[in-house]
C-alpha positions as CSV (number, residue, x, y, z in Angstrom):
1,M,36.1,-10.8,24.9
2,G,35.3,-14.2,23.4
3,Q,37.5,-15.9,20.8
4,E,34.6,-15.6,18.3
5,I,34.8,-11.8,18.4
6,Q,38.7,-11.7,18.7
7,Q,38.8,-13.5,15.3
8,A,37.3,-10.4,13.7
9,F,40.0,-8.2,15.2
10,D,42.7,-10.5,14.0
11,Y,41.5,-10.4,10.4
12,W,41.3,-6.6,10.5
13,H,44.5,-5.9,12.2
14,I,46.6,-8.4,10.4
15,Q,45.5,-7.2,7.0
16,N,45.5,-3.5,7.9
17,P,48.0,-2.8,10.6
18,N,48.5,0.7,12.0
19,Q,50.5,2.5,14.6
20,T,47.6,3.5,16.9
21,F,46.0,0.2,17.7
22,H,47.8,-2.1,20.2
23,S,46.6,-5.7,19.7
24,S,48.4,-7.2,22.7
25,F,46.4,-5.5,25.5
26,K,42.8,-6.4,26.2
27,P,40.2,-5.1,26.7
28,Y,40.6,-2.7,23.8
29,L,39.4,0.9,24.1
30,S,36.8,1.8,21.5
31,K,38.7,4.9,20.6
32,T,41.7,2.9,19.5
33,F,39.8,0.9,16.8
34,Y,37.0,3.4,15.8
35,K,38.3,3.3,12.2
36,A,38.2,-0.4,12.0
37,S,36.7,-1.6,8.7
38,D,34.5,-4.6,8.3
39,S,35.3,-4.8,4.7
40,L,38.4,-6.8,5.6
41,I,36.3,-9.5,7.5
42,P,35.0,-12.2,5.2
43,F,32.3,-13.5,7.4
44,K,29.3,-12.3,9.6
45,F,30.4,-11.1,13.0
46,Y,29.5,-9.0,16.0
47,A,30.4,-5.5,14.6
48,F,33.3,-3.5,16.0
49,N,30.9,-0.6,16.8
50,N,27.8,-2.4,17.7
51,F,24.5,-0.5,18.0
52,F,22.2,-3.4,18.2
53,L,19.4,-2.7,20.8
54,T,20.7,0.8,21.3
55,K,18.7,4.0,21.8
56,T,20.2,7.6,21.5
57,L,18.5,10.4,23.5
58,N,19.0,14.2,23.1
59,E,20.9,13.6,20.0
60,K,20.4,17.1,18.7
61,P,21.4,19.9,19.0
62,E,25.1,19.0,19.5
63,K,25.6,21.3,22.5
64,R,23.0,19.4,24.5
65,I,24.0,16.5,26.8
66,W,23.3,13.3,24.9
67,Y,22.9,9.8,26.1
68,Q,23.3,6.4,24.3
69,L,21.8,3.3,26.0
70,Q,22.4,-0.3,25.0
71,L,20.9,-3.4,26.5
72,H,22.1,-6.7,25.6
73,P,20.6,-10.0,26.8
74,L,22.9,-12.8,27.8
75,I,22.2,-16.5,27.7
76,D,24.5,-19.5,27.8
77,L,22.4,-22.6,27.6
78,E,24.1,-26.0,27.0
79,G,23.3,-29.6,27.4
80,G,25.7,-32.4,26.9
81,Q,26.5,-36.1,27.4
82,D,29.5,-37.1,29.4
83,L,30.2,-40.4,27.8
84,L,32.6,-41.5,30.5
85,T,30.0,-41.5,33.3
86,N,27.1,-41.8,30.9
87,R,25.5,-38.8,32.5
88,F,23.6,-35.8,31.1
89,V,25.1,-32.4,32.2
90,K,23.7,-29.0,31.6
91,N,24.6,-25.3,31.8
92,V,21.9,-22.7,32.4
93,T,23.2,-19.2,32.6
94,A,21.3,-16.0,31.9
95,G,21.8,-12.3,32.6
96,T,21.9,-8.8,31.0
97,H,24.6,-6.4,29.9
98,L,23.8,-2.6,30.2
99,K,26.0,0.2,28.7
100,L,25.3,3.9,29.1
101,N,27.5,6.4,27.1
102,I,27.3,10.2,27.9
103,N,28.7,12.6,25.5
104,N,31.3,10.1,24.4
105,D,33.5,10.9,27.4
106,F,31.7,9.0,30.3
107,T,30.7,5.4,30.0
108,F,29.1,2.9,32.4
109,A,28.9,-0.7,31.5
110,G,27.6,-3.4,33.8
111,T,26.9,-7.1,33.5
112,I,25.1,-9.3,35.9
113,I,24.7,-13.0,35.3
114,G,23.6,-16.1,37.3
115,G,22.7,-19.7,36.8
116,N,23.4,-23.4,37.4
117,I,26.2,-25.4,35.8
118,Q,27.2,-29.0,35.8
119,Q,30.5,-30.2,34.5
120,P,31.7,-33.3,32.7
121,F,34.1,-35.5,34.8
122,F,37.3,-34.1,33.3
123,L,36.3,-30.5,34.4
124,D,34.6,-31.3,37.6
125,T,37.7,-32.6,39.3
126,N,38.9,-28.9,39.4
127,F,35.7,-27.8,41.1
128,T,35.6,-30.5,43.8
129,N,37.8,-28.9,46.5
130,Q,36.9,-25.3,46.6
131,K,33.9,-25.0,44.2
132,I,35.3,-22.0,42.5
133,S,34.6,-21.4,38.8
134,P,37.3,-19.7,36.7
135,E,34.5,-17.8,34.9
136,F,32.2,-16.8,37.7
137,G,34.0,-17.3,41.0
138,Q,32.4,-18.8,44.0
139,T,29.7,-21.5,43.4
140,Y,27.4,-23.5,45.7
141,G,26.1,-26.9,45.6
142,I,27.3,-30.2,44.1
143,N,27.8,-31.3,40.5
144,K,25.0,-33.9,40.7
145,T,22.3,-31.2,41.0
146,G,24.5,-28.4,39.5
147,Y,26.7,-25.5,40.9
148,S,24.7,-22.3,41.5
149,F,26.2,-18.9,41.2
150,V,25.6,-15.2,40.7
151,D,28.5,-12.9,39.4
152,Y,28.8,-9.4,38.2
153,F,31.4,-7.3,36.3
154,G,31.7,-4.0,34.6
155,Y,33.4,-0.5,34.8
156,L,33.1,3.2,34.9
157,S,35.2,4.9,32.1
158,Y,36.0,8.6,31.8
159,S,38.0,10.3,29.0
160,P,38.1,14.0,30.0
161,N,36.5,16.1,27.2
162,N,36.5,13.1,24.9
163,N,40.3,13.3,24.4
164,P,42.0,10.4,22.7
165,Y,45.1,10.4,25.0
166,F,43.9,9.7,28.6
167,N,41.2,7.3,30.0
168,L,40.5,6.4,33.6
169,Q,38.5,3.3,34.5
170,A,37.3,1.7,37.7
171,G,35.5,-1.6,37.7
172,R,35.6,-5.3,38.3
173,D,36.7,-7.4,35.4
174,K,39.8,-9.2,33.7
175,H,42.7,-8.3,31.6
176,F,44.7,-10.1,29.0
177,I,48.2,-9.5,27.6
178,G,49.3,-11.2,24.4
179,D,48.3,-12.1,20.9
180,G,48.0,-15.8,21.6
181,Y,45.3,-18.3,22.7
182,R,47.2,-18.5,26.0
183,S,49.3,-15.9,27.9
184,V,52.3,-16.6,30.1
185,L,52.2,-13.0,31.4
186,L,48.5,-12.2,32.2
187,S,45.4,-14.1,31.0
188,D,41.6,-14.0,31.5
189,F,41.4,-17.4,33.1
190,A,41.0,-16.5,36.8
191,P,37.7,-14.9,38.0
192,A,37.2,-11.1,37.7
193,Y,38.7,-8.7,40.3
194,P,38.2,-5.0,41.2
195,F,40.7,-2.6,39.5
196,F,41.4,1.1,38.9
197,R,43.2,1.6,35.5
198,I,44.9,4.5,33.8
199,N,45.2,4.2,30.0
200,T,47.6,6.6,28.1
201,N,47.9,6.8,24.3
202,L,50.5,9.1,23.0
203,W,52.0,8.9,19.5
204,H,52.9,5.2,18.9
205,F,52.9,4.3,22.6
206,Q,50.2,2.9,24.9
207,Y,50.8,2.7,28.6
208,N,48.4,1.0,31.1
209,V,48.7,1.1,34.8
210,W,46.2,-0.6,36.9
211,Y,45.8,-1.5,40.6
212,T,43.9,-4.5,41.8
213,W,42.4,-6.1,44.8
214,M,42.4,-9.9,44.7
215,N,41.8,-12.8,47.1
216,D,43.6,-16.0,48.2
217,P,41.5,-19.0,49.3
218,S,44.3,-21.4,50.2
219,L,43.9,-21.3,53.9
220,A,40.2,-20.5,54.1
221,G,38.9,-24.0,54.3
222,G,36.4,-23.3,51.5
223,I,34.7,-20.5,53.5
224,K,34.4,-17.3,51.4
225,N,34.5,-15.0,54.4
226,N,37.9,-16.4,55.4
227,F,39.6,-15.6,52.0
228,A,42.7,-13.5,52.5
229,N,43.1,-10.2,50.7
230,K,46.0,-9.6,48.4
231,F,46.9,-6.7,46.2
232,G,48.6,-6.1,42.8
233,T,50.0,-3.4,40.7
234,F,50.6,-3.9,37.0
235,H,52.3,-1.8,34.3
236,Y,52.3,-2.6,30.6
237,L,54.0,-0.3,28.0
238,S,53.3,-1.1,24.3
239,Y,55.2,0.4,21.5
240,N,54.3,0.2,17.8
241,I,57.8,0.6,16.3
242,I,56.4,0.3,12.8
243,K,53.0,-0.7,11.6
244,E,54.0,-4.3,11.3
245,L,56.0,-4.6,14.6
246,N,55.1,-4.2,18.2
247,I,57.0,-4.7,21.4
248,G,55.7,-4.6,25.0
249,L,57.2,-4.5,28.5
250,F,55.2,-5.9,31.4
251,E,55.8,-5.8,35.2
252,N,53.8,-6.4,38.3
253,V,54.0,-6.9,42.0
254,I,51.7,-8.9,44.2
255,W,51.6,-8.7,48.0
256,R,49.4,-10.0,50.8
257,G,47.0,-8.0,52.8
258,T,47.9,-9.6,56.1
259,D,51.1,-11.0,57.5
260,S,52.2,-12.1,60.9
261,N,52.8,-8.6,62.3
262,Q,50.1,-6.4,60.8
263,I,47.2,-5.9,58.5
264,R,48.4,-4.3,55.3
265,T,46.3,-2.4,52.9
266,F,47.3,-1.1,49.5
267,D,51.0,-0.1,49.8
268,P,51.6,3.5,48.7
269,A,55.1,2.6,47.6
270,Y,53.5,0.8,44.6
271,L,51.3,3.7,43.4
272,N,54.2,5.2,41.4
273,P,53.3,4.5,37.9
274,I,56.9,4.6,36.5
275,V,59.0,2.8,39.0
276,F,60.5,-0.7,38.4
277,Y,59.5,-3.0,41.2
278,R,62.7,-5.0,41.7
279,P,64.7,-2.0,42.8
280,Q,61.7,-0.7,44.7
281,E,61.4,-4.0,46.7
282,F,65.1,-4.0,47.5
283,A,65.0,-0.4,48.7
284,V,62.1,-0.9,51.2
285,G,63.3,-4.4,52.2
286,S,60.0,-5.9,50.8
287,P,59.3,-9.7,50.7
288,D,56.6,-9.1,48.0
289,N,56.4,-10.9,44.7
290,S,57.4,-9.1,41.5
291,F,57.3,-10.5,37.9
292,I,58.4,-9.0,34.6
293,G,57.8,-10.0,31.0
294,F,58.3,-9.0,27.4
295,N,55.8,-9.4,24.5
296,I,56.5,-9.0,20.8
297,N,54.3,-9.5,17.6
298,G,54.9,-8.8,14.0
299,R,53.1,-9.1,10.7
300,I,54.6,-10.9,7.8
301,F,53.4,-11.7,4.2
302,K,50.3,-9.3,4.8
303,T,48.2,-12.3,6.2
304,A,50.2,-13.7,9.0
305,K,51.4,-12.6,12.5
306,L,54.1,-14.0,14.6
307,Y,54.1,-13.4,18.3
308,A,56.2,-14.4,21.4
309,Q,56.3,-13.8,25.1
310,I,58.9,-14.3,27.9
311,G,58.1,-14.1,31.6
312,L,60.8,-13.8,34.2
313,D,59.9,-14.6,37.9
314,E,63.6,-14.9,38.7
315,F,66.6,-14.2,36.4
316,F,70.2,-14.9,37.3
317,L,72.3,-15.1,34.2
318,K,75.2,-16.8,35.9
319,E,72.9,-19.7,36.9
320,I,71.2,-19.9,33.4
321,R,74.6,-20.2,31.8
322,A,75.7,-22.8,34.3
323,R,72.8,-25.0,33.2
324,R,72.7,-26.8,36.5
325,G,68.9,-26.6,36.8
326,W,68.8,-24.1,39.7
327,W,65.3,-24.1,41.2
328,A,65.1,-20.3,41.1
329,N,65.5,-20.1,37.2
330,K,61.7,-19.5,37.0
331,Q,60.8,-18.5,33.4
332,A,58.0,-18.9,31.0
333,W,58.0,-18.7,27.2
334,Q,55.6,-18.6,24.3
335,L,55.9,-18.8,20.6
336,G,53.1,-18.7,18.1
337,A,51.7,-17.8,14.7
338,K,48.3,-16.7,13.2
339,Y,47.6,-17.1,9.5
340,V,44.3,-15.5,8.2
341,N,42.8,-16.2,4.8
342,A,45.2,-19.1,4.7
343,F,46.3,-20.4,1.4
344,K,44.2,-17.6,-0.1
345,I,40.9,-19.3,1.1
346,K,38.7,-16.5,2.6
347,G,37.7,-17.1,6.1
348,L,40.2,-19.9,6.8
349,S,42.6,-19.2,9.7
350,I,45.3,-21.3,11.2
351,Q,47.0,-20.8,14.6
352,A,49.9,-22.7,16.1
353,E,51.3,-22.1,19.6
354,Y,53.9,-23.4,22.0
355,N,54.1,-22.6,25.7
356,Q,56.5,-23.7,28.3
357,V,56.8,-22.9,32.0
358,R,59.7,-24.0,34.2
359,P,59.0,-25.5,37.7
360,Y,58.1,-23.0,40.6
361,T,57.3,-20.2,38.2
362,Y,54.6,-18.0,39.6
363,T,55.1,-19.4,43.1
364,H,56.3,-17.6,46.2
365,G,57.7,-18.4,49.6
366,I,54.6,-17.0,51.1
367,V,51.7,-18.9,49.3
368,S,49.2,-15.9,49.5
369,Q,51.7,-13.8,47.4
370,N,51.7,-16.3,44.5
371,Y,50.7,-15.2,40.9
372,A,47.0,-16.3,41.3
373,H,43.6,-15.1,42.3
374,Y,40.6,-16.8,43.7
375,G,42.2,-20.2,43.5
376,Y,43.3,-20.0,39.8
377,P,46.5,-18.9,38.0
378,L,46.7,-15.4,36.6
379,A,48.7,-16.6,33.7
380,H,48.5,-20.1,32.1
381,P,45.8,-22.3,33.4
382,L,48.1,-25.2,34.1
383,G,50.3,-23.3,36.5
384,A,53.9,-24.3,36.1
385,N,56.2,-27.2,35.2
386,F,54.9,-28.1,31.7
387,Y,55.2,-27.7,28.0
388,E,52.2,-27.4,25.6
389,Y,51.6,-27.6,21.9
390,L,48.3,-26.3,20.5
391,G,46.8,-25.7,17.1
392,I,43.5,-24.3,15.9
393,I,42.1,-24.5,12.3
394,N,39.1,-22.3,11.9
395,Y,36.8,-21.8,8.8
396,R,34.0,-19.1,8.7
397,H,31.7,-18.5,5.9
398,N,28.8,-16.1,6.2
399,R,27.0,-17.3,9.4
400,M,28.6,-20.7,9.7
401,Q,31.9,-21.7,11.5
402,F,33.8,-24.9,11.8
403,Q,36.6,-25.2,14.2
404,I,39.2,-28.0,15.2
405,K,41.4,-27.4,18.1
406,G,44.0,-29.7,19.6
407,N,46.2,-29.6,22.6
408,Y,49.1,-31.8,23.7
409,T,50.6,-31.1,27.0
410,V,53.3,-32.7,29.1
411,I,53.2,-31.6,32.8
412,G,55.1,-32.9,35.7
413,K,52.8,-33.6,38.6
414,D,54.0,-33.4,42.2
415,S,54.4,-36.7,43.9
416,T,55.1,-36.7,47.7
417,T,57.3,-33.7,47.4
418,N,56.9,-30.3,45.9
419,L,58.4,-30.5,42.3
420,G,57.0,-27.1,41.2
421,S,53.8,-27.8,39.4
422,N,51.3,-26.6,42.1
423,I,51.7,-22.8,42.4
424,Y,49.7,-23.0,45.6
425,L,52.7,-24.6,47.4
426,S,55.5,-22.6,48.8
427,Y,58.9,-22.9,47.0
428,V,60.5,-23.1,50.4
429,T,59.3,-26.8,50.4
430,R,61.4,-27.7,47.4
431,P,63.3,-31.0,47.9
432,F,66.7,-29.9,46.3
433,E,68.5,-26.8,45.0
434,Y,69.8,-28.0,41.6
435,G,68.8,-30.5,38.9
436,H,65.3,-29.2,38.2
437,K,63.9,-29.5,34.6
438,T,60.6,-28.8,33.0
439,A,58.0,-31.6,33.4
440,Q,59.9,-33.2,36.2
441,G,57.9,-35.4,38.6
442,I,55.1,-37.7,37.6
443,K,55.1,-37.3,33.8
444,T,51.5,-36.7,32.7
445,E,50.5,-36.4,29.0
446,I,47.2,-34.7,28.2
447,L,45.9,-34.9,24.7
448,Q,42.7,-33.0,23.9
449,S,40.7,-32.4,20.7
450,D,37.8,-30.1,20.3
451,V,35.6,-30.1,17.2
452,K,32.9,-27.5,17.0
453,F,30.3,-26.3,14.5
454,T,28.7,-22.9,15.0
455,Y,25.8,-21.2,13.3
456,Y,25.2,-17.5,14.0
457,L,21.5,-16.9,14.1
458,I,21.8,-13.1,14.7
459,P,25.4,-12.0,14.4
460,D,24.8,-8.5,15.9
461,L,23.5,-10.2,19.0
462,N,26.2,-12.9,19.0
463,L,23.3,-15.3,19.2
464,R,24.6,-18.7,17.9
465,L,24.1,-22.4,18.0
466,E,27.0,-24.6,18.9
467,L,27.4,-28.3,18.4
468,G,30.7,-29.8,19.7
469,Y,32.7,-32.8,20.7
470,I,35.5,-32.9,23.1
471,Q,37.9,-35.9,23.7
472,Q,40.4,-35.7,26.5
473,S,42.9,-38.4,27.1
474,I,45.2,-38.5,30.1
475,K,48.1,-40.9,30.9
476,N,51.0,-40.8,33.3
477,S,54.2,-42.5,34.0
478,K,52.6,-44.4,36.9
479,G,50.3,-46.3,34.5
480,Y,47.1,-44.2,34.9
481,E,45.0,-43.8,31.8
482,L,41.6,-42.1,31.3
483,Q,39.5,-41.3,28.2
484,N,36.8,-38.8,28.7
485,P,34.6,-38.0,25.6
486,Y,32.0,-35.2,25.9
487,I,29.4,-34.1,23.2
488,Y,27.3,-30.9,23.7
489,L,24.7,-28.6,22.0
490,G,24.4,-24.9,23.1
491,L,22.4,-21.7,22.4
492,K,24.4,-18.7,23.5
493,T,24.9,-14.9,23.3
494,S,27.8,-14.8,25.9
495,F,31.0,-12.9,25.3
496,W,33.3,-14.3,27.9
497,N,35.9,-17.0,27.2
498,T,35.2,-20.5,28.7
499,Y,38.3,-22.7,28.9
500,R,37.9,-26.4,28.8
501,D,41.5,-27.4,28.2
502,Y,43.2,-27.3,31.6
């Protein structure tokens, strides 16, 4: 779900919290926000329950099977000038989204897209090696003529007898945990993956369990058929203590599909939806990679939300207290705040966020079991060994939107040794046991500003014009400096998030 639509949910939920909607787990189930009111949203937006280009069949009598069909065209057209290389770059993406709802208990939704994309210099450096896009997966070609791709995602959803308590889904898509712009637990940055999910809503609790099939390209030499299989199981329990306060508990385990002795498939030991993985790993003598985390958010002053996350890849209290910089103190933190209708100005929102990830977090001794999919991190786009400050000021009035976003990041790049930034290196290759600190290595500062004006031509279609300017500045302790300005104009109906700040 794109940030432009997420803004509407933020305005609604911050101003009118309740104990049945859980804002920190995305995608949202429509049954959890069917009472959402657009009267709290001071701007035009893609409606919560959108019926644009929808046709209902067999609507009466009620006992008959009825169908609801929605067809949504998708375009993402953009042209821009990379001022560093003085080169014009373009993005031509098109597709369609189809949704079929039967009796409100069975839903099929599918999206197919394809196109040709070029990247400004500061983004193309991430494509060069493996030609993998975080939005669309494998691409083909070179940046000079454009990277071509075809991708698909969607799901089958079933809620038996239209009940509000249990929902089953199978599909290929992404998930996101948290209330921030980033997530240090699970984000929508990496490409889509196949999954099977069980969603349970009881009283003030929501519990999601999902099983995934992912890929590791690290030893494939850029050949897609040689990508290694890897699997994951995820649990997220969310509890609305009161309307204004929510806490969540997250855990997952990642394991490779092959090892030196055998070809593994989905491990039945991880099918149990209520087991804790650390004890389970120990019981079966498993070398797999587990990760736990906590999420909390709370409303204050009726127009603001505070949120925080902590992720624990390893946790030994004795070593943390010793403060000796042990390599296996692998943790991640997030602190943030959102303020809507800021200073009593309708449509003005302000967001501030801090993220920090210690060296070697998300890594594993066996690279294919790291916390990543298809060449990209499953949590923060920068991997590990960094701290980041970001701020977003957004003003929306009727069909117009003006946004200023800034990021300041300090990351410790690896030199000739593995200092914990690249999560595709095994932590076995660390150079020493103690004395590790965040942003160690080649200190690299990244300062990025993004100014964007948007005009919504047809809000119910999410059809919009975008005019933007991005300036990225990089310098490091070795004397390297680079300024990369980029200006662009786009016409879009897309819903997915496109990250350009990594």
